[in-house]
Chimera marker file (.cmm) of the C-alpha trace (Angstrom):
<marker_set name="trace">
<marker id="1" x="47.508" y="46.434" z="73.553" r="1" g="1" b="0" radius="0.5"/>
<marker id="2" x="47.783" y="48.505" z="76.570" r="1" g="1" b="0" radius="0.5"/>
<marker id="3" x="48.085" y="52.115" z="76.438" r="1" g="1" b="0" radius="0.5"/>
<marker id="4" x="49.131" y="54.661" z="79.153" r="1" g="1" b="0" radius="0.5"/>
<marker id="5" x="47.652" y="58.310" z="79.402" r="1" g="1" b="0" radius="0.5"/>
<marker id="6" x="49.689" y="60.656" z="80.408" r="1" g="1" b="0" radius="0.5"/>
<marker id="7" x="48.501" y="64.249" z="81.177" r="1" g="1" b="0" radius="0.5"/>
<marker id="8" x="51.354" y="67.196" z="81.306" r="1" g="1" b="0" radius="0.5"/>
<marker id="9" x="50.837" y="70.314" z="83.666" r="1" g="1" b="0" radius="0.5"/>
<marker id="10" x="51.883" y="73.132" z="80.866" r="1" g="1" b="0" radius="0.5"/>
<marker id="11" x="51.742" y="75.758" z="83.265" r="1" g="1" b="0" radius="0.5"/>
<marker id="12" x="54.579" y="76.895" z="84.738" r="1" g="1" b="0" radius="0.5"/>
<marker id="13" x="56.768" y="73.923" z="84.480" r="1" g="1" b="0" radius="0.5"/>
<marker id="14" x="57.037" y="74.428" z="80.632" r="1" g="1" b="0" radius="0.5"/>
<marker id="15" x="59.352" y="77.441" z="80.395" r="1" g="1" b="0" radius="0.5"/>
<marker id="16" x="61.782" y="75.095" z="82.838" r="1" g="1" b="0" radius="0.5"/>
<marker id="17" x="61.131" y="72.131" z="80.541" r="1" g="1" b="0" radius="0.5"/>
<marker id="18" x="64.552" y="72.442" z="79.010" r="1" g="1" b="0" radius="0.5"/>
<marker id="19" x="66.557" y="72.866" z="82.231" r="1" g="1" b="0" radius="0.5"/>
<marker id="20" x="64.624" y="69.415" z="83.679" r="1" g="1" b="0" radius="0.5"/>
<marker id="21" x="64.879" y="67.761" z="80.213" r="1" g="1" b="0" radius="0.5"/>
<marker id="22" x="68.847" y="67.874" z="81.012" r="1" g="1" b="0" radius="0.5"/>
<marker id="23" x="68.550" y="66.136" z="84.343" r="1" g="1" b="0" radius="0.5"/>
<marker id="24" x="65.898" y="63.714" z="83.708" r="1" g="1" b="0" radius="0.5"/>
<marker id="25" x="66.887" y="62.613" z="80.334" r="1" g="1" b="0" radius="0.5"/>
<marker id="26" x="64.997" y="58.923" z="80.577" r="1" g="1" b="0" radius="0.5"/>
<marker id="27" x="61.499" y="58.845" z="81.297" r="1" g="1" b="0" radius="0.5"/>
<marker id="28" x="61.532" y="54.889" z="82.499" r="1" g="1" b="0" radius="0.5"/>
<marker id="29" x="60.190" y="54.064" z="85.772" r="1" g="1" b="0" radius="0.5"/>
<marker id="30" x="62.448" y="52.241" z="88.038" r="1" g="1" b="0" radius="0.5"/>
<marker id="31" x="61.531" y="50.611" z="91.499" r="1" g="1" b="0" radius="0.5"/>
<marker id="32" x="63.878" y="48.134" z="91.984" r="1" g="1" b="0" radius="0.5"/>
<marker id="33" x="66.474" y="48.228" z="94.723" r="1" g="1" b="0" radius="0.5"/>
<marker id="34" x="69.434" y="46.143" z="93.349" r="1" g="1" b="0" radius="0.5"/>
<marker id="35" x="71.517" y="45.536" z="90.276" r="1" g="1" b="0" radius="0.5"/>
<marker id="36" x="73.482" y="42.768" z="89.763" r="1" g="1" b="0" radius="0.5"/>
<marker id="37" x="76.476" y="43.821" z="91.181" r="1" g="1" b="0" radius="0.5"/>
<marker id="38" x="74.916" y="45.410" z="94.301" r="1" g="1" b="0" radius="0.5"/>
<marker id="39" x="72.702" y="43.068" z="95.348" r="1" g="1" b="0" radius="0.5"/>
<marker id="40" x="74.897" y="41.128" z="97.952" r="1" g="1" b="0" radius="0.5"/>
<marker id="41" x="76.452" y="44.076" z="99.924" r="1" g="1" b="0" radius="0.5"/>
<marker id="42" x="73.604" y="45.968" z="99.762" r="1" g="1" b="0" radius="0.5"/>
<marker id="43" x="71.181" y="43.066" z="100.873" r="1" g="1" b="0" radius="0.5"/>
<marker id="44" x="73.931" y="42.232" z="103.830" r="1" g="1" b="0" radius="0.5"/>
<marker id="45" x="73.963" y="45.846" z="104.699" r="1" g="1" b="0" radius="0.5"/>
<marker id="46" x="70.412" y="45.917" z="105.163" r="1" g="1" b="0" radius="0.5"/>
<marker id="47" x="70.136" y="42.631" z="106.801" r="1" g="1" b="0" radius="0.5"/>
<marker id="48" x="72.450" y="43.627" z="109.580" r="1" g="1" b="0" radius="0.5"/>
<marker id="49" x="70.479" y="46.377" z="110.538" r="1" g="1" b="0" radius="0.5"/>
<marker id="50" x="68.104" y="44.159" z="112.327" r="1" g="1" b="0" radius="0.5"/>
<marker id="51" x="69.081" y="43.322" z="115.768" r="1" g="1" b="0" radius="0.5"/>
<marker id="52" x="68.156" y="39.525" z="115.651" r="1" g="1" b="0" radius="0.5"/>
<marker id="53" x="70.641" y="39.138" z="112.895" r="1" g="1" b="0" radius="0.5"/>
<marker id="54" x="73.190" y="41.129" z="114.889" r="1" g="1" b="0" radius="0.5"/>
<marker id="55" x="72.532" y="39.141" z="118.017" r="1" g="1" b="0" radius="0.5"/>
<marker id="56" x="73.334" y="35.709" z="115.962" r="1" g="1" b="0" radius="0.5"/>
<marker id="57" x="76.220" y="37.563" z="114.402" r="1" g="1" b="0" radius="0.5"/>
<marker id="58" x="77.787" y="38.578" z="117.545" r="1" g="1" b="0" radius="0.5"/>
<marker id="59" x="77.310" y="34.725" z="119.038" r="1" g="1" b="0" radius="0.5"/>
<marker id="60" x="78.687" y="33.552" z="116.206" r="1" g="1" b="0" radius="0.5"/>
<marker id="61" x="82.107" y="35.932" z="116.516" r="1" g="1" b="0" radius="0.5"/>
<marker id="62" x="82.118" y="34.794" z="120.058" r="1" g="1" b="0" radius="0.5"/>
<marker id="63" x="81.876" y="31.419" z="119.369" r="1" g="1" b="0" radius="0.5"/>
<marker id="64" x="85.024" y="31.651" z="117.395" r="1" g="1" b="0" radius="0.5"/>
<marker id="65" x="87.068" y="32.481" z="120.651" r="1" g="1" b="0" radius="0.5"/>
<marker id="66" x="88.050" y="28.738" z="122.244" r="1" g="1" b="0" radius="0.5"/>
<marker id="67" x="87.839" y="30.096" z="125.801" r="1" g="1" b="0" radius="0.5"/>
<marker id="68" x="84.168" y="31.125" z="124.841" r="1" g="1" b="0" radius="0.5"/>
<marker id="69" x="83.281" y="28.006" z="122.637" r="1" g="1" b="0" radius="0.5"/>
<marker id="70" x="79.776" y="26.465" z="123.805" r="1" g="1" b="0" radius="0.5"/>
<marker id="71" x="78.818" y="24.801" z="120.158" r="1" g="1" b="0" radius="0.5"/>
<marker id="72" x="80.677" y="23.823" z="117.396" r="1" g="1" b="0" radius="0.5"/>
<marker id="73" x="82.149" y="27.207" z="115.213" r="1" g="1" b="0" radius="0.5"/>
<marker id="74" x="79.550" y="25.726" z="112.106" r="1" g="1" b="0" radius="0.5"/>
<marker id="75" x="76.334" y="24.770" z="114.438" r="1" g="1" b="0" radius="0.5"/>
<marker id="76" x="76.252" y="28.118" z="115.842" r="1" g="1" b="0" radius="0.5"/>
<marker id="77" x="76.627" y="29.493" z="112.429" r="1" g="1" b="0" radius="0.5"/>
<marker id="78" x="73.765" y="27.617" z="110.863" r="1" g="1" b="0" radius="0.5"/>
<marker id="79" x="70.570" y="29.870" z="112.460" r="1" g="1" b="0" radius="0.5"/>
<marker id="80" x="72.304" y="33.196" z="110.841" r="1" g="1" b="0" radius="0.5"/>
<marker id="81" x="73.188" y="31.519" z="107.626" r="1" g="1" b="0" radius="0.5"/>
<marker id="82" x="69.521" y="29.939" z="107.216" r="1" g="1" b="0" radius="0.5"/>
<marker id="83" x="67.848" y="33.469" z="107.960" r="1" g="1" b="0" radius="0.5"/>
<marker id="84" x="70.353" y="35.377" z="105.889" r="1" g="1" b="0" radius="0.5"/>
<marker id="85" x="69.621" y="33.093" z="102.608" r="1" g="1" b="0" radius="0.5"/>
<marker id="86" x="65.887" y="33.104" z="103.484" r="1" g="1" b="0" radius="0.5"/>
<marker id="87" x="65.629" y="37.066" z="103.344" r="1" g="1" b="0" radius="0.5"/>
<marker id="88" x="67.956" y="36.910" z="100.473" r="1" g="1" b="0" radius="0.5"/>
<marker id="89" x="66.023" y="34.883" z="97.860" r="1" g="1" b="0" radius="0.5"/>
<marker id="90" x="63.068" y="36.547" z="99.442" r="1" g="1" b="0" radius="0.5"/>
<marker id="91" x="64.321" y="39.711" z="98.685" r="1" g="1" b="0" radius="0.5"/>
<marker id="92" x="65.794" y="38.681" z="95.202" r="1" g="1" b="0" radius="0.5"/>
<marker id="93" x="62.072" y="37.264" z="93.946" r="1" g="1" b="0" radius="0.5"/>
<marker id="94" x="60.725" y="40.613" z="94.985" r="1" g="1" b="0" radius="0.5"/>
<marker id="95" x="63.077" y="42.749" z="92.993" r="1" g="1" b="0" radius="0.5"/>
<marker id="96" x="62.632" y="40.570" z="89.993" r="1" g="1" b="0" radius="0.5"/>
<marker id="97" x="58.922" y="41.193" z="90.344" r="1" g="1" b="0" radius="0.5"/>
<marker id="98" x="59.594" y="45.108" z="90.564" r="1" g="1" b="0" radius="0.5"/>
<marker id="99" x="61.696" y="44.741" z="87.516" r="1" g="1" b="0" radius="0.5"/>
<marker id="100" x="59.255" y="42.664" z="85.706" r="1" g="1" b="0" radius="0.5"/>
<marker id="101" x="56.278" y="45.104" z="86.113" r="1" g="1" b="0" radius="0.5"/>
<marker id="102" x="58.783" y="48.070" z="85.437" r="1" g="1" b="0" radius="0.5"/>
<marker id="103" x="59.667" y="46.552" z="82.192" r="1" g="1" b="0" radius="0.5"/>
<marker id="104" x="56.106" y="46.084" z="81.341" r="1" g="1" b="0" radius="0.5"/>
<marker id="105" x="55.210" y="49.744" z="81.967" r="1" g="1" b="0" radius="0.5"/>
<marker id="106" x="58.478" y="51.183" z="80.301" r="1" g="1" b="0" radius="0.5"/>
<marker id="107" x="57.416" y="49.233" z="77.034" r="1" g="1" b="0" radius="0.5"/>
<marker id="108" x="53.437" y="49.737" z="76.701" r="1" g="1" b="0" radius="0.5"/>
<marker id="109" x="52.174" y="53.000" z="74.284" r="1" g="1" b="0" radius="0.5"/>
<marker id="110" x="51.907" y="56.082" z="75.435" r="1" g="1" b="0" radius="0.5"/>
<marker id="111" x="49.101" y="58.521" z="74.645" r="1" g="1" b="0" radius="0.5"/>
<marker id="112" x="49.513" y="61.624" z="75.748" r="1" g="1" b="0" radius="0.5"/>
<marker id="113" x="47.126" y="64.613" z="75.635" r="1" g="1" b="0" radius="0.5"/>
<marker id="114" x="48.156" y="68.046" z="75.032" r="1" g="1" b="0" radius="0.5"/>
<marker id="115" x="46.008" y="71.290" z="75.094" r="1" g="1" b="0" radius="0.5"/>
<link id1="1" id2="2" r="1" g="1" b="0" radius="0.2"/>
<link id1="2" id2="3" r="1" g="1" b="0" radius="0.2"/>
<link id1="3" id2="4" r="1" g="1" b="0" radius="0.2"/>
<link id1="4" id2="5" r="1" g="1" b="0" radius="0.2"/>
<link id1="5" id2="6" r="1" g="1" b="0" radius="0.2"/>
<link id1="6" id2="7" r="1" g="1" b="0" radius="0.2"/>
<link id1="7" id2="8" r="1" g="1" b="0" radius="0.2"/>
<link id1="8" id2="9" r="1" g="1" b="0" radius="0.2"/>
<link id1="9" id2="10" r="1" g="1" b="0" radius="0.2"/>
<link id1="10" id2="11" r="1" g="1" b="0" radius="0.2"/>
<link id1="11" id2="12" r="1" g="1" b="0" radius="0.2"/>
<link id1="12" id2="13" r="1" g="1" b="0" radius="0.2"/>
<link id1="13" id2="14" r="1" g="1" b="0" radius="0.2"/>
<link id1="14" id2="15" r="1" g="1" b="0" radius="0.2"/>
<link id1="15" id2="16" r="1" g="1" b="0" radius="0.2"/>
<link id1="16" id2="17" r="1" g="1" b="0" radius="0.2"/>
<link id1="17" id2="18" r="1" g="1" b="0" radius="0.2"/>
<link id1="18" id2="19" r="1" g="1" b="0" radius="0.2"/>
<link id1="19" id2="20" r="1" g="1" b="0" radius="0.2"/>
<link id1="20" id2="21" r="1" g="1" b="0" radius="0.2"/>
<link id1="21" id2="22" r="1" g="1" b="0" radius="0.2"/>
<link id1="22" id2="23" r="1" g="1" b="0" radius="0.2"/>
<link id1="23" id2="24" r="1" g="1" b="0" radius="0.2"/>
<link id1="24" id2="25" r="1" g="1" b="0" radius="0.2"/>
<link id1="25" id2="26" r="1" g="1" b="0" radius="0.2"/>
<link id1="26" id2="27" r="1" g="1" b="0" radius="0.2"/>
<link id1="27" id2="28" r="1" g="1" b="0" radius="0.2"/>
<link id1="28" id2="29" r="1" g="1" b="0" radius="0.2"/>
<link id1="29" id2="30" r="1" g="1" b="0" radius="0.2"/>
<link id1="30" id2="31" r="1" g="1" b="0" radius="0.2"/>
<link id1="31" id2="32" r="1" g="1" b="0" radius="0.2"/>
<link id1="32" id2="33" r="1" g="1" b="0" radius="0.2"/>
<link id1="33" id2="34" r="1" g="1" b="0" radius="0.2"/>
<link id1="34" id2="35" r="1" g="1" b="0" radius="0.2"/>
<link id1="35" id2="36" r="1" g="1" b="0" radius="0.2"/>
<link id1="36" id2="37" r="1" g="1" b="0" radius="0.2"/>
<link id1="37" id2="38" r="1" g="1" b="0" radius="0.2"/>
<link id1="38" id2="39" r="1" g="1" b="0" radius="0.2"/>
<link id1="39" id2="40" r="1" g="1" b="0" radius="0.2"/>
<link id1="40" id2="41" r="1" g="1" b="0" radius="0.2"/>
<link id1="41" id2="42" r="1" g="1" b="0" radius="0.2"/>
<link id1="42" id2="43" r="1" g="1" b="0" radius="0.2"/>
<link id1="43" id2="44" r="1" g="1" b="0" radius="0.2"/>
<link id1="44" id2="45" r="1" g="1" b="0" radius="0.2"/>
<link id1="45" id2="46" r="1" g="1" b="0" radius="0.2"/>
<link id1="46" id2="47" r="1" g="1" b="0" radius="0.2"/>
<link id1="47" id2="48" r="1" g="1" b="0" radius="0.2"/>
<link id1="48" id2="49" r="1" g="1" b="0" radius="0.2"/>
<link id1="49" id2="50" r="1" g="1" b="0" radius="0.2"/>
<link id1="50" id2="51" r="1" g="1" b="0" radius="0.2"/>
<link id1="51" id2="52" r="1" g="1" b="0" radius="0.2"/>
<link id1="52" id2="53" r="1" g="1" b="0" radius="0.2"/>
<link id1="53" id2="54" r="1" g="1" b="0" radius="0.2"/>
<link id1="54" id2="55" r="1" g="1" b="0" radius="0.2"/>
<link id1="55" id2="56" r="1" g="1" b="0" radius="0.2"/>
<link id1="56" id2="57" r="1" g="1" b="0" radius="0.2"/>
<link id1="57" id2="58" r="1" g="1" b="0" radius="0.2"/>
<link id1="58" id2="59" r="1" g="1" b="0" radius="0.2"/>
<link id1="59" id2="60" r="1" g="1" b="0" radius="0.2"/>
<link id1="60" id2="61" r="1" g="1" b="0" radius="0.2"/>
<link id1="61" id2="62" r="1" g="1" b="0" radius="0.2"/>
<link id1="62" id2="63" r="1" g="1" b="0" radius="0.2"/>
<link id1="63" id2="64" r="1" g="1" b="0" radius="0.2"/>
<link id1="64" id2="65" r="1" g="1" b="0" radius="0.2"/>
<link id1="65" id2="66" r="1" g="1" b="0" radius="0.2"/>
<link id1="66" id2="67" r="1" g="1" b="0" radius="0.2"/>
<link id1="67" id2="68" r="1" g="1" b="0" radius="0.2"/>
<link id1="68" id2="69" r="1" g="1" b="0" radius="0.2"/>
<link id1="69" id2="70" r="1" g="1" b="0" radius="0.2"/>
<link id1="70" id2="71" r="1" g="1" b="0" radius="0.2"/>
<link id1="71" id2="72" r="1" g="1" b="0" radius="0.2"/>
<link id1="72" id2="73" r="1" g="1" b="0" radius="0.2"/>
<link id1="73" id2="74" r="1" g="1" b="0" radius="0.2"/>
<link id1="74" id2="75" r="1" g="1" b="0" radius="0.2"/>
<link id1="75" id2="76" r="1" g="1" b="0" radius="0.2"/>
<link id1="76" id2="77" r="1" g="1" b="0" radius="0.2"/>
<link id1="77" id2="78" r="1" g="1" b="0" radius="0.2"/>
<link id1="78" id2="79" r="1" g="1" b="0" radius="0.2"/>
<link id1="79" id2="80" r="1" g="1" b="0" radius="0.2"/>
<link id1="80" id2="81" r="1" g="1" b="0" radius="0.2"/>
<link id1="81" id2="82" r="1" g="1" b="0" radius="0.2"/>
<link id1="82" id2="83" r="1" g="1" b="0" radius="0.2"/>
<link id1="83" id2="84" r="1" g="1" b="0" radius="0.2"/>
<link id1="84" id2="85" r="1" g="1" b="0" radius="0.2"/>
<link id1="85" id2="86" r="1" g="1" b="0" radius="0.2"/>
<link id1="86" id2="87" r="1" g="1" b="0" radius="0.2"/>
<link id1="87" id2="88" r="1" g="1" b="0" radius="0.2"/>
<link id1="88" id2="89" r="1" g="1" b="0" radius="0.2"/>
<link id1="89" id2="90" r="1" g="1" b="0" radius="0.2"/>
<link id1="90" id2="91" r="1" g="1" b="0" radius="0.2"/>
<link id1="91" id2="92" r="1" g="1" b="0" radius="0.2"/>
<link id1="92" id2="93" r="1" g="1" b="0" radius="0.2"/>
<link id1="93" id2="94" r="1" g="1" b="0" radius="0.2"/>
<link id1="94" id2="95" r="1" g="1" b="0" radius="0.2"/>
<link id1="95" id2="96" r="1" g="1" b="0" radius="0.2"/>
<link id1="96" id2="97" r="1" g="1" b="0" radius="0.2"/>
<link id1="97" id2="98" r="1" g="1" b="0" radius="0.2"/>
<link id1="98" id2="99" r="1" g="1" b="0" radius="0.2"/>
<link id1="99" id2="100" r="1" g="1" b="0" radius="0.2"/>
<link id1="100" id2="101" r="1" g="1" b="0" radius="0.2"/>
<link id1="101" id2="102" r="1" g="1" b="0" radius="0.2"/>
<link id1="102" id2="103" r="1" g="1" b="0" radius="0.2"/>
<link id1="103" id2="104" r="1" g="1" b="0" radius="0.2"/>
<link id1="104" id2="105" r="1" g="1" b="0" radius="0.2"/>
<link id1="105" id2="106" r="1" g="1" b="0" radius="0.2"/>
<link id1="106" id2="107" r="1" g="1" b="0" radius="0.2"/>
<link id1="107" id2="108" r="1" g="1" b="0" radius="0.2"/>
<link id1="108" id2="109" r="1" g="1" b="0" radius="0.2"/>
<link id1="109" id2="110" r="1" g="1" b="0" radius="0.2"/>
<link id1="110" id2="111" r="1" g="1" b="0" radius="0.2"/>
<link id1="111" id2="112" r="1" g="1" b="0" radius="0.2"/>
<link id1="112" id2="113" r="1" g="1" b="0" radius="0.2"/>
<link id1="113" id2="114" r="1" g="1" b="0" radius="0.2"/>
<link id1="114" id2="115" r="1" g="1" b="0" radius="0.2"/>
</marker_set>
């Protein structure tokens, strides 16, 4: 039985409560970054903003041309895939922990003090 205690500010904001309640209909906390559908594209987008990942991606693309090929194509892709996969797993675990914490906060009992 854990309780959250909320202290509302009933000053000027109370007049605009009706208008604000239309925009914030739910009163839940959400700190997660991803959903099931947006995890892969959004995470890849964030990963390729890092200069190191772009460098290795450039090497992979460059190695697909037979004139410039130094190593086998698969060997060049291996470091990039390992780094991206490790980062994805770390981000997924982090986001899942945030989701679980948000769920416990959102379902705990709340006691509101009013004047």
